[in-house]
Backbone atoms as SQL, in Angstrom:
CREATE TABLE atoms (id INTEGER PRIMARY KEY, chain TEXT, resi INTEGER, resn TEXT, atom TEXT, x REAL, y REAL, z REAL);
INSERT INTO atoms VALUES
  (1, 'A', 1, 'MET', 'N', 105.594, 99.992, 104.720),
  (2, 'A', 1, 'MET', 'CA', 105.530, 101.431, 104.587),
  (3, 'A', 1, 'MET', 'C', 105.925, 102.083, 105.909),
  (4, 'A', 2, 'SER', 'N', 106.700, 103.056, 105.922),
  (5, 'A', 2, 'SER', 'CA', 107.175, 103.755, 107.139),
  (6, 'A', 2, 'SER', 'C', 106.067, 104.447, 107.874),
  (7, 'A', 3, 'ASN', 'N', 106.222, 104.606, 109.195),
  (8, 'A', 3, 'ASN', 'CA', 105.222, 105.377, 109.954),
  (9, 'A', 3, 'ASN', 'C', 105.309, 106.847, 109.631),
  (10, 'A', 4, 'LEU', 'N', 106.349, 107.280, 109.000),
  (11, 'A', 4, 'LEU', 'CA', 106.582, 108.701, 108.596),
  (12, 'A', 4, 'LEU', 'C', 106.007, 108.959, 107.214),
  (13, 'A', 5, 'SER', 'N', 105.372, 108.016, 106.578),
  (14, 'A', 5, 'SER', 'CA', 104.815, 108.142, 105.232),
  (15, 'A', 5, 'SER', 'C', 103.705, 109.205, 105.219),
  (16, 'A', 6, 'LYS', 'N', 103.592, 109.912, 104.113),
  (17, 'A', 6, 'LYS', 'CA', 102.539, 110.886, 103.890),
  (18, 'A', 6, 'LYS', 'C', 101.532, 110.297, 102.875),
  (19, 'A', 7, 'ARG', 'N', 100.334, 110.615, 103.116),
  (20, 'A', 7, 'ARG', 'CA', 99.192, 110.084, 102.295),
  (21, 'A', 7, 'ARG', 'C', 98.943, 111.081, 101.110),
  (22, 'A', 8, 'SER', 'N', 98.726, 110.517, 99.925),
  (23, 'A', 8, 'SER', 'CA', 98.403, 111.305, 98.688),
  (24, 'A', 8, 'SER', 'C', 97.403, 110.550, 97.889),
  (25, 'A', 9, 'THR', 'N', 96.595, 111.287, 97.092),
  (26, 'A', 9, 'THR', 'CA', 95.665, 110.626, 96.150),
  (27, 'A', 9, 'THR', 'C', 96.255, 110.739, 94.740),
  (28, 'A', 10, 'ILE', 'N', 96.318, 109.584, 94.116),
  (29, 'A', 10, 'ILE', 'CA', 96.832, 109.584, 92.729),
  (30, 'A', 10, 'ILE', 'C', 95.728, 108.892, 91.870),
  (31, 'A', 11, 'TYR', 'N', 95.436, 109.544, 90.671),
  (32, 'A', 11, 'TYR', 'CA', 94.444, 108.988, 89.775),
  (33, 'A', 11, 'TYR', 'C', 95.203, 108.288, 88.645),
  (34, 'A', 12, 'PHE', 'N', 94.780, 107.023, 88.308),
  (35, 'A', 12, 'PHE', 'CA', 95.391, 106.262, 87.250),
  (36, 'A', 12, 'PHE', 'C', 94.251, 106.003, 86.195),
  (37, 'A', 13, 'GLU', 'N', 94.691, 105.770, 84.945),
  (38, 'A', 13, 'GLU', 'CA', 93.790, 105.259, 83.980),
  (39, 'A', 13, 'GLU', 'C', 93.457, 103.951, 84.429),
  (40, 'A', 14, 'PRO', 'N', 92.212, 103.461, 84.054),
  (41, 'A', 14, 'PRO', 'CA', 91.745, 102.202, 84.629),
  (42, 'A', 14, 'PRO', 'C', 92.604, 100.979, 84.218),
  (43, 'A', 15, 'SER', 'N', 93.204, 100.991, 83.030),
  (44, 'A', 15, 'SER', 'CA', 94.073, 99.847, 82.631),
  (45, 'A', 15, 'SER', 'C', 95.412, 99.862, 83.429),
  (46, 'A', 16, 'ILE', 'N', 95.882, 101.029, 83.747),
  (47, 'A', 16, 'ILE', 'CA', 97.095, 101.162, 84.569),
  (48, 'A', 16, 'ILE', 'C', 96.806, 100.657, 85.981),
  (49, 'A', 17, 'HIS', 'N', 95.681, 101.117, 86.530),
  (50, 'A', 17, 'HIS', 'CA', 95.269, 100.696, 87.826),
  (51, 'A', 17, 'HIS', 'C', 95.177, 99.197, 87.935),
  (52, 'A', 18, 'GLN', 'N', 94.567, 98.606, 86.921),
  (53, 'A', 18, 'GLN', 'CA', 94.380, 97.159, 86.892),
  (54, 'A', 18, 'GLN', 'C', 95.723, 96.495, 86.870),
  (55, 'A', 19, 'ALA', 'N', 96.652, 96.940, 86.043),
  (56, 'A', 19, 'ALA', 'CA', 97.952, 96.374, 85.929),
  (57, 'A', 19, 'ALA', 'C', 98.688, 96.501, 87.289),
  (58, 'A', 20, 'LEU', 'N', 98.578, 97.627, 87.953),
  (59, 'A', 20, 'LEU', 'CA', 99.162, 97.812, 89.282),
  (60, 'A', 20, 'LEU', 'C', 98.647, 96.825, 90.331),
  (61, 'A', 21, 'LYS', 'N', 97.311, 96.691, 90.334),
  (62, 'A', 21, 'LYS', 'CA', 96.714, 95.733, 91.203),
  (63, 'A', 21, 'LYS', 'C', 97.193, 94.261, 90.996),
  (64, 'A', 22, 'LEU', 'N', 97.290, 93.953, 89.798),
  (65, 'A', 22, 'LEU', 'CA', 97.842, 92.552, 89.401),
  (66, 'A', 22, 'LEU', 'C', 99.308, 92.429, 89.840),
  (67, 'A', 23, 'LYS', 'N', 100.097, 93.507, 89.514),
  (68, 'A', 23, 'LYS', 'CA', 101.534, 93.449, 89.953),
  (69, 'A', 23, 'LYS', 'C', 101.631, 93.375, 91.469),
  (70, 'A', 24, 'ALA', 'N', 100.878, 94.194, 92.133),
  (71, 'A', 24, 'ALA', 'CA', 100.879, 94.172, 93.554),
  (72, 'A', 24, 'ALA', 'C', 100.570, 92.808, 94.188),
  (73, 'A', 25, 'ALA', 'N', 99.547, 92.191, 93.658),
  (74, 'A', 25, 'ALA', 'CA', 99.116, 90.841, 94.132),
  (75, 'A', 25, 'ALA', 'C', 100.194, 89.846, 93.840),
  (76, 'A', 26, 'ALA', 'N', 100.810, 89.893, 92.615),
  (77, 'A', 26, 'ALA', 'CA', 101.736, 88.934, 92.220),
  (78, 'A', 26, 'ALA', 'C', 103.159, 89.080, 92.966),
  (79, 'A', 27, 'SER', 'N', 103.366, 90.275, 93.406),
  (80, 'A', 27, 'SER', 'CA', 104.704, 90.476, 94.005),
  (81, 'A', 27, 'SER', 'C', 104.607, 90.635, 95.596),
  (82, 'A', 28, 'ASP', 'N', 103.368, 90.511, 96.093),
  (83, 'A', 28, 'ASP', 'CA', 103.108, 90.624, 97.484),
  (84, 'A', 28, 'ASP', 'C', 103.578, 92.037, 98.095),
  (85, 'A', 29, 'LEU', 'N', 103.327, 93.024, 97.249),
  (86, 'A', 29, 'LEU', 'CA', 103.570, 94.335, 97.665),
  (87, 'A', 29, 'LEU', 'C', 102.253, 95.171, 97.538),
  (88, 'A', 30, 'SER', 'N', 102.288, 96.390, 98.137),
  (89, 'A', 30, 'SER', 'CA', 101.085, 97.218, 97.904),
  (90, 'A', 30, 'SER', 'C', 101.292, 98.150, 96.652),
  (91, 'A', 31, 'ILE', 'N', 100.180, 98.648, 96.264),
  (92, 'A', 31, 'ILE', 'CA', 100.334, 99.565, 95.166),
  (93, 'A', 31, 'ILE', 'C', 101.182, 100.797, 95.537),
  (94, 'A', 32, 'SER', 'N', 101.037, 101.258, 96.802),
  (95, 'A', 32, 'SER', 'CA', 101.823, 102.334, 97.325),
  (96, 'A', 32, 'SER', 'C', 103.318, 101.993, 97.264),
  (97, 'A', 33, 'ASP', 'N', 103.685, 100.784, 97.665),
  (98, 'A', 33, 'ASP', 'CA', 105.048, 100.367, 97.570),
  (99, 'A', 33, 'ASP', 'C', 105.615, 100.393, 96.163),
  (100, 'A', 34, 'ILE', 'N', 104.825, 99.988, 95.162),
  (101, 'A', 34, 'ILE', 'CA', 105.266, 99.934, 93.777),
  (102, 'A', 34, 'ILE', 'C', 105.405, 101.397, 93.245),
  (103, 'A', 35, 'VAL', 'N', 104.354, 102.258, 93.550),
  (104, 'A', 35, 'VAL', 'CA', 104.484, 103.650, 93.086),
  (105, 'A', 35, 'VAL', 'C', 105.625, 104.385, 93.785),
  (106, 'A', 36, 'ASP', 'N', 105.804, 104.065, 95.001),
  (107, 'A', 36, 'ASP', 'CA', 106.950, 104.713, 95.769),
  (108, 'A', 36, 'ASP', 'C', 108.276, 104.334, 95.107),
  (109, 'A', 37, 'GLU', 'N', 108.453, 103.075, 94.798),
  (110, 'A', 37, 'GLU', 'CA', 109.729, 102.653, 94.198),
  (111, 'A', 37, 'GLU', 'C', 109.877, 103.221, 92.823),
  (112, 'A', 38, 'ALA', 'N', 108.764, 103.270, 92.055),
  (113, 'A', 38, 'ALA', 'CA', 108.855, 103.887, 90.738),
  (114, 'A', 38, 'ALA', 'C', 109.307, 105.344, 90.776),
  (115, 'A', 39, 'VAL', 'N', 108.669, 106.115, 91.707),
  (116, 'A', 39, 'VAL', 'CA', 109.077, 107.526, 91.802),
  (117, 'A', 39, 'VAL', 'C', 110.485, 107.643, 92.256),
  (118, 'A', 40, 'ARG', 'N', 110.978, 106.778, 93.196),
  (119, 'A', 40, 'ARG', 'CA', 112.375, 106.832, 93.550),
  (120, 'A', 40, 'ARG', 'C', 113.257, 106.623, 92.375),
  (121, 'A', 41, 'LEU', 'N', 112.981, 105.661, 91.528),
  (122, 'A', 41, 'LEU', 'CA', 113.797, 105.367, 90.359),
  (123, 'A', 41, 'LEU', 'C', 113.831, 106.547, 89.448),
  (124, 'A', 42, 'LEU', 'N', 112.648, 107.147, 89.204),
  (125, 'A', 42, 'LEU', 'CA', 112.610, 108.342, 88.325),
  (126, 'A', 42, 'LEU', 'C', 113.435, 109.484, 88.921),
  (127, 'A', 43, 'MET', 'N', 113.356, 109.688, 90.187),
  (128, 'A', 43, 'MET', 'CA', 114.139, 110.745, 90.774),
  (129, 'A', 43, 'MET', 'C', 115.594, 110.471, 90.816),
  (130, 'A', 44, 'ARG', 'N', 116.061, 109.188, 91.017),
  (131, 'A', 44, 'ARG', 'CA', 117.378, 108.837, 90.884),
  (132, 'A', 44, 'ARG', 'C', 117.978, 109.075, 89.482),
  (133, 'A', 45, 'GLU', 'N', 117.122, 108.738, 88.479),
  (134, 'A', 45, 'GLU', 'CA', 117.527, 108.939, 87.075),
  (135, 'A', 45, 'GLU', 'C', 117.646, 110.431, 86.858),
  (136, 'A', 46, 'ASP', 'N', 116.746, 111.219, 87.351),
  (137, 'A', 46, 'ASP', 'CA', 116.911, 112.695, 87.134),
  (138, 'A', 46, 'ASP', 'C', 118.164, 113.245, 87.795),
  (139, 'A', 47, 'GLN', 'N', 118.510, 112.675, 88.959),
  (140, 'A', 47, 'GLN', 'CA', 119.749, 113.117, 89.704),
  (141, 'A', 47, 'GLN', 'C', 120.948, 112.725, 88.837),
  (142, 'A', 48, 'GLU', 'N', 120.935, 111.549, 88.269),
  (143, 'A', 48, 'GLU', 'CA', 122.108, 111.141, 87.402),
  (144, 'A', 48, 'GLU', 'C', 122.210, 112.040, 86.196),
  (145, 'A', 49, 'ASP', 'N', 121.034, 112.430, 85.596),
  (146, 'A', 49, 'ASP', 'CA', 121.037, 113.286, 84.442),
  (147, 'A', 49, 'ASP', 'C', 121.602, 114.621, 84.833),
  (148, 'A', 50, 'LEU', 'N', 121.171, 115.145, 85.983),
  (149, 'A', 50, 'LEU', 'CA', 121.709, 116.465, 86.454),
  (150, 'A', 50, 'LEU', 'C', 123.171, 116.391, 86.705),
  (151, 'A', 51, 'SER', 'N', 123.643, 115.322, 87.303),
  (152, 'A', 51, 'SER', 'CA', 125.043, 115.188, 87.566),
  (153, 'A', 51, 'SER', 'C', 125.848, 115.183, 86.255),
  (154, 'A', 52, 'ALA', 'N', 125.367, 114.444, 85.248),
  (155, 'A', 52, 'ALA', 'CA', 126.023, 114.378, 83.980),
  (156, 'A', 52, 'ALA', 'C', 126.105, 115.744, 83.335),
  (157, 'A', 53, 'PHE', 'N', 124.949, 116.497, 83.459),
  (158, 'A', 53, 'PHE', 'CA', 124.947, 117.775, 82.841),
  (159, 'A', 53, 'PHE', 'C', 125.907, 118.698, 83.484),
  (160, 'A', 54, 'THR', 'N', 126.060, 118.650, 84.819),
  (161, 'A', 54, 'THR', 'CA', 126.997, 119.454, 85.567),
  (162, 'A', 54, 'THR', 'C', 128.409, 119.121, 85.192),
  (163, 'A', 55, 'GLU', 'N', 128.768, 117.780, 85.038),
  (164, 'A', 55, 'GLU', 'CA', 130.098, 117.384, 84.719),
  (165, 'A', 55, 'GLU', 'C', 130.445, 117.895, 83.287),
  (166, 'A', 56, 'ARG', 'N', 129.465, 118.045, 82.468),
  (167, 'A', 56, 'ARG', 'CA', 129.771, 118.435, 81.021),
  (168, 'A', 56, 'ARG', 'C', 129.580, 119.913, 80.716),
  (169, 'A', 57, 'ALA', 'N', 129.204, 120.698, 81.749),
  (170, 'A', 57, 'ALA', 'CA', 128.934, 122.089, 81.663),
  (171, 'A', 57, 'ALA', 'C', 130.056, 122.886, 81.014),
  (172, 'A', 58, 'ASN', 'N', 131.304, 122.480, 81.257),
  (173, 'A', 58, 'ASN', 'CA', 132.385, 123.278, 80.680),
  (174, 'A', 58, 'ASN', 'C', 132.963, 122.793, 79.391),
  (175, 'A', 59, 'GLU', 'N', 132.296, 121.756, 78.755),
  (176, 'A', 59, 'GLU', 'CA', 132.722, 121.298, 77.479),
  (177, 'A', 59, 'GLU', 'C', 132.404, 122.351, 76.448),
  (178, 'A', 60, 'PRO', 'N', 133.279, 122.446, 75.456),
  (179, 'A', 60, 'PRO', 'CA', 133.003, 123.428, 74.368),
  (180, 'A', 60, 'PRO', 'C', 131.737, 123.093, 73.616),
  (181, 'A', 61, 'GLU', 'N', 130.956, 124.118, 73.170),
  (182, 'A', 61, 'GLU', 'CA', 129.826, 123.936, 72.446),
  (183, 'A', 61, 'GLU', 'C', 130.152, 123.770, 70.992),
  (184, 'A', 62, 'ILE', 'N', 129.358, 123.020, 70.222),
  (185, 'A', 62, 'ILE', 'CA', 129.460, 122.843, 68.847),
  (186, 'A', 62, 'ILE', 'C', 128.113, 123.037, 68.156),
  (187, 'A', 63, 'SER', 'N', 128.146, 123.792, 67.106),
  (188, 'A', 63, 'SER', 'CA', 126.845, 124.070, 66.444),
  (189, 'A', 63, 'SER', 'C', 126.314, 122.758, 65.634),
  (190, 'A', 64, 'TYR', 'N', 125.100, 122.705, 65.408),
  (191, 'A', 64, 'TYR', 'CA', 124.575, 121.548, 64.671),
  (192, 'A', 64, 'TYR', 'C', 125.217, 121.357, 63.298),
  (193, 'A', 65, 'GLU', 'N', 125.435, 122.513, 62.668),
  (194, 'A', 65, 'GLU', 'CA', 126.064, 122.525, 61.313),
  (195, 'A', 65, 'GLU', 'C', 127.480, 121.927, 61.439),
  (196, 'A', 66, 'ALA', 'N', 128.241, 122.358, 62.463),
  (197, 'A', 66, 'ALA', 'CA', 129.593, 121.891, 62.624),
  (198, 'A', 66, 'ALA', 'C', 129.601, 120.376, 63.004),
  (199, 'A', 67, 'LEU', 'N', 128.576, 119.908, 63.730),
  (200, 'A', 67, 'LEU', 'CA', 128.470, 118.557, 64.044),
  (201, 'A', 67, 'LEU', 'C', 128.266, 117.714, 62.746),
  (202, 'A', 68, 'LEU', 'N', 127.322, 118.168, 61.862),
  (203, 'A', 68, 'LEU', 'CA', 127.074, 117.497, 60.637),
  (204, 'A', 68, 'LEU', 'C', 128.349, 117.424, 59.789),
  (205, 'A', 69, 'ASP', 'N', 129.047, 118.559, 59.731),
  (206, 'A', 69, 'ASP', 'CA', 130.312, 118.612, 58.905),
  (207, 'A', 69, 'ASP', 'C', 131.360, 117.615, 59.434),
  (208, 'A', 70, 'ASP', 'N', 131.462, 117.497, 60.741),
  (209, 'A', 70, 'ASP', 'CA', 132.368, 116.559, 61.352),
  (210, 'A', 70, 'ASP', 'C', 131.946, 115.143, 61.043),
  (211, 'A', 71, 'LEU', 'N', 130.639, 114.837, 61.155),
  (212, 'A', 71, 'LEU', 'CA', 130.226, 113.495, 60.910),
  (213, 'A', 71, 'LEU', 'C', 130.424, 113.106, 59.462),
  (214, 'A', 72, 'LYS', 'N', 130.168, 114.026, 58.518),
  (215, 'A', 72, 'LYS', 'CA', 130.409, 113.765, 57.113),
  (216, 'A', 72, 'LYS', 'C', 131.912, 113.621, 56.835),
  (217, 'A', 73, 'LYS', 'N', 132.783, 114.439, 57.478),
  (218, 'A', 73, 'LYS', 'CA', 134.177, 114.373, 57.297),
  (219, 'A', 73, 'LYS', 'C', 134.757, 113.009, 57.738),
  (220, 'A', 74, 'HIS', 'N', 134.130, 112.433, 58.751),
  (221, 'A', 74, 'HIS', 'CA', 134.584, 111.088, 59.250),
  (222, 'A', 74, 'HIS', 'C', 133.828, 109.915, 58.667),
  (223, 'A', 75, 'GLY', 'N', 133.021, 110.183, 57.621),
  (224, 'A', 75, 'GLY', 'CA', 132.314, 109.106, 56.941),
  (225, 'A', 75, 'GLY', 'C', 131.175, 108.521, 57.694),
  (226, 'A', 76, 'LYS', 'N', 130.637, 109.243, 58.691),
  (227, 'A', 76, 'LYS', 'CA', 129.543, 108.727, 59.534),
  (228, 'A', 76, 'LYS', 'C', 128.230, 108.899, 58.838),
  (229, 'A', 77, 'ILE', 'N', 128.133, 109.935, 58.012),
  (230, 'A', 77, 'ILE', 'CA', 126.873, 110.181, 57.273),
  (231, 'A', 77, 'ILE', 'C', 127.171, 110.490, 55.824);
């Protein structure tokens, strides 16, 4: 962990905490390292979602009814 790390208190359900302790011991990492990586992955996924949303912002909108009609027309439903 970096010297620039910040401390925070996180509360886990007992079963999640037990699983984290076991994973930390098995992987020779700290619970903090595991949680830090999990949060980074979630934030990276959010960034990818936001990028995809931005890329598709100018696509034409289609109503739900029109979508269903199109799916039926093409034999999908």
